[in-house]
C-alpha positions in Angstrom: 100.0 136.2 69.2 97.2 137.4 71.4 95.6 134.0 71.3 98.8 132.5 72.4 99.1 135.1 75.2 95.8 133.9 76.5 96.1 130.2 75.8 99.4 129.6 77.6 98.3 130.9 81.0 94.9 129.2 80.6 96.6 125.9 79.8 98.9 126.3 82.9 95.9 127.1 85.0 94.0 124.0 83.7 97.0 121.7 84.4 97.3 123.2 87.9 93.5 122.5 88.6 93.8 118.9 87.2 96.8 118.3 89.5 94.8 119.6 92.5 91.9 117.3 91.6 94.3 114.3 91.3 95.8 115.2 94.8 92.3 115.5 96.4 91.2 112.1 94.9 94.4 110.4 96.2 94.0 111.9 99.7 90.3 111.0 99.9 91.1 107.4 98.9 89.2 107.5 95.6 92.2 106.7 93.5 93.3 103.9 91.3 96.9 104.9 91.1 100.0 104.1 93.2 102.0 106.7 95.1 104.8 106.3 92.5 102.4 107.1 89.6 101.0 110.1 91.5 104.5 111.4 92.1 105.3 111.0 88.4 102.2 112.8 87.4 102.8 115.7 89.9 106.4 116.1 88.7 105.3 116.0 85.1 102.5 118.5 85.8 104.8 121.0 87.6 107.3 120.6 84.7 104.6 121.3 82.2 103.4 124.4 84.0 107.0 125.6 84.2 107.5 124.9 80.5 104.3 126.8 79.6 105.5 129.7 81.8 108.9 129.6 80.1 107.4 129.8 76.7 105.2 132.7 77.8 108.2 134.5 79.3 110.4 133.8 76.2 107.8 135.1 73.8 106.2 138.0 75.6 108.6 139.2 78.2 112.1 138.6 76.7 110.8 138.8 73.2 113.0 136.0 72.0 111.5 135.8 68.5 114.6 136.6 66.5 117.9 134.8 67.0 119.9 137.6 65.4 119.1 140.2 68.1 120.5 138.1 71.1 121.8 134.8 69.7 123.3 133.4 72.9 120.2 134.1 75.0 118.0 132.9 72.2 119.9 129.6 71.9 120.3 129.0 75.6 116.7 129.8 76.5 115.0 127.8 73.8 117.5 124.9 74.3 116.5 124.8 77.9 112.8 124.7 76.9 113.5 121.9 74.5 115.4 120.0 77.2 112.4 120.5 79.6 110.1 119.2 76.9 112.2 116.0 76.4 112.3 115.5 80.2 108.5 115.8 80.2 108.3 113.2 77.4 110.5 110.8 79.5 108.3 111.3 82.5 105.2 110.6 80.5 106.7 107.4 79.1 107.6 106.3 82.6 103.9 106.9 83.6 102.7 104.8 80.6 105.1 102.0 81.7 103.7 102.1 85.2 100.1 101.9 83.8 101.1 98.9 81.6 102.8 97.2 84.6 99.7 97.6 86.8 97.5 96.3 84.0 99.6 93.2 83.7 99.4 92.7 87.5 95.7 93.0 87.5 95.4 90.5 84.7 97.5 88.0 86.6 95.4 88.5 89.7 92.2 87.9 87.7 93.5 84.7 86.2 94.8 83.5 89.5 91.5 84.2 91.3 89.6 82.5 88.4 91.9 79.4 88.7 91.4 79.2 92.5 87.6 79.5 92.0 87.6 76.6 89.5 90.0 74.5 91.6 87.7 75.0 94.6 84.6 73.8 92.7 86.3 70.9 90.9 88.0 69.5 94.0 84.9 69.6 96.2 84.2 66.2 97.8 81.3 64.1 96.6 79.4 64.6 99.9 79.4 68.4 99.6 78.1 68.4 96.1 74.3 68.8 95.8 72.5 65.6 94.9 72.1 64.9 91.2 68.5 64.4 90.0 67.7 60.9 88.7 68.0 60.5 85.0 66.1 58.3 82.6 64.6 54.8 83.5 67.1 54.1 86.3 65.5 56.6 88.6 62.0 55.1 87.9 63.2 51.6 88.7 64.7 52.6 92.0 61.5 54.2 93.1 59.4 51.1 92.4 61.6 48.9 94.6 
């Protein structure tokens, strides 16, 4: 239990630091995520910190280890923690969906740009194309005349 007493606050601190790094990157313009994804991540991070704090409080402050001692508090508290964990899962799935959506957008942009590049080079007028070098005997005959 002592390891858990150390690990829970350490994990909450680590999540808070990662959130601060994410915010600093976004404000500095060194980000690859949209404002919506940042908001999802911030909400999920705060919820995760709250969930870690609730587990800590439930285990070490309220001592909710045995349901027989205080069954209503036990059931209500841990049900709330479970609901928060499910909400966190839903937020994470929404973030994954945003990542997939952005990835598809980038793929479409890449293919569109590639098609424009090819169309520009294939439709270039004959006068703009560089001269082709003479090939075979035809080029030699023309130089003799």
